[in-house]
Structure formats: C-alpha cells, structure tokens
C-alpha positions as CSV (number, residue, x, y, z in Angstrom):
1,M,-15.6,-6.7,-9.3
2,E,-12.7,-4.6,-7.9
3,S,-14.9,-3.0,-5.4
4,V,-16.3,-6.3,-4.2
5,I,-12.8,-7.6,-3.6
6,L,-11.9,-4.4,-1.9
7,V,-14.8,-4.7,0.6
8,I,-13.9,-8.3,1.3
9,H,-10.3,-7.1,1.8
10,L,-11.3,-4.5,4.3
11,L,-13.6,-6.9,6.2
12,I,-10.7,-9.4,6.5
13,A,-8.4,-6.6,7.7
14,V,-10.9,-5.6,10.4
15,G,-11.3,-9.2,11.4
16,L,-7.6,-9.8,11.5
17,V,-7.1,-6.8,13.8
18,G,-9.9,-8.0,16.1
19,V,-8.5,-11.6,16.3
20,I,-5.1,-10.3,17.1
21,L,-6.3,-8.0,19.8
22,I,-8.3,-10.6,21.7
23,Q,-5.4,-13.0,21.9
24,R,-3.8,-13.3,25.3
25,S,-0.4,-11.6,25.7
26,E,2.4,-14.1,26.4
27,G,5.1,-11.6,27.2
28,G,3.2,-9.4,29.6
29,G,5.2,-6.4,28.5
30,L,3.0,-3.8,30.2
31,G,1.3,-6.1,32.7
32,I,-2.1,-5.8,31.1
33,G,-4.3,-8.7,30.0
34,G,-3.0,-11.1,32.5
35,G,-6.3,-12.1,34.1
36,T,-8.4,-15.1,33.2
37,M,-11.2,-14.5,30.8
38,G,-13.2,-17.7,31.5
39,G,-15.5,-19.1,29.0
40,M,-16.5,-22.5,27.6
41,M,-13.1,-23.3,26.0
42,S,-9.9,-24.1,27.7
43,T,-7.0,-21.7,27.5
44,R,-5.0,-24.0,25.2
45,G,-8.0,-24.6,22.9
46,T,-8.7,-20.9,22.6
47,A,-5.0,-20.2,21.8
48,N,-5.0,-22.8,19.1
49,L,-8.2,-21.6,17.6
50,L,-7.1,-17.9,17.6
51,T,-3.7,-18.8,16.2
52,R,-5.3,-20.9,13.4
53,T,-7.8,-18.1,12.7
54,T,-5.1,-15.5,12.6
55,G,-3.1,-17.6,10.1
56,I,-6.2,-18.2,7.9
57,L,-7.2,-14.5,7.9
58,A,-3.5,-13.5,7.2
59,G,-3.4,-15.8,4.2
60,C,-6.7,-14.4,2.9
61,F,-5.4,-10.9,3.4
62,F,-2.3,-11.6,1.4
63,A,-4.4,-13.3,-1.4
64,T,-6.8,-10.4,-1.7
65,S,-3.8,-7.9,-1.7
66,I,-2.2,-9.7,-4.6
67,V,-5.5,-9.9,-6.5
68,L,-6.1,-6.2,-6.0
69,A,-2.6,-5.4,-7.1
70,I,-3.0,-7.4,-10.3
71,M,-6.4,-5.8,-11.0
72,A,-5.0,-2.3,-10.4
73,G,-2.0,-2.9,-12.7
74,G,-4.2,-4.2,-15.6
75,H,-5.7,-0.8,-16.4
76,S,-2.6,0.8,-18.0
77,R,0.8,-0.3,-18.9
78,P,3.8,1.5,-17.5
79,T,4.9,4.5,-19.5
80,S,8.1,6.4,-19.6
81,I,8.7,10.1,-20.1
82,I,10.7,9.2,-23.1
83,D,7.6,7.8,-24.7
84,T,5.9,11.2,-24.4
85,L,8.5,13.1,-26.3
86,P,7.5,14.2,-29.8
87,A,8.6,11.9,-32.7
88,S,10.3,14.6,-34.8
89,P,12.9,17.0,-33.4
90,V,11.6,20.5,-32.7
91,A,13.1,23.1,-35.0
92,P,15.2,25.6,-33.2
93,A,13.8,29.1,-32.9
94,Q,15.2,31.8,-35.3
95,P,18.5,33.0,-34.0
96,A,18.4,36.4,-32.3
97,A,19.8,39.4,-34.2
98,P,23.3,40.2,-33.1
99,A,23.4,42.8,-30.4
100,Q,24.6,46.3,-31.4
101,P,27.8,47.3,-29.6
102,A,27.2,50.0,-27.1
103,P,28.5,53.5,-28.0
104,P,31.7,54.4,-26.2
105,V,31.2,56.5,-23.1
106,S,33.1,59.8,-23.0
107,Q,34.5,61.2,-19.9
C-alpha cells in the first residue's frame, strides 16, 4: 500500500512541476517566455485552468505527503538511548593493585 501511494505521490510531483513550467511568466524576469503560444483557449482561460490545476495538484501533493509520513511513522515508536541502557547497574571492575613505588635513583 505504501509503494502505491509513493508512486502516486511521484506522479503528482512530476505533474506539478510540468504544470508550473508551462505557465506564462508574469514578471518577465529574464525576458523569456514572452511570446504568444496560440491554441484553442484564450490567455485568461488558460491561466485560470493552469492556476486551478496547480492548486489541485499541490493539495494532492500535501495530502499524499501527510499520508506517507503517517504510514512511515507507524512502523516503530520513537526510542531513546535511555531505553537501551541495561536495567541493572554494571558491577565495577576489580580495582587495580596499588602501584609499587619506584626505587630511589642514586646519583
């Protein structure tokens, strides 16, 4: 089920990128895309259709993102490093034997 939603999510993402790229630039920041494309729809009708399509695809993208996040979080509950500590305290190692003092150095 998770892989089906993931494939749908990827198709929506590709469609969203495509719809955004075919929209006409209003700002003309680099001076590209200023020509008329022609076609059977008017410029205003095309803009409204693309805007609505972008909104619908964006909503679907967010919905599938939330569903995937919920599905991914259901596999395991969050753990803490404190939960992995042993229940009983570890006994300390035997203390080392006291060091023997070094013999005095004669000159």
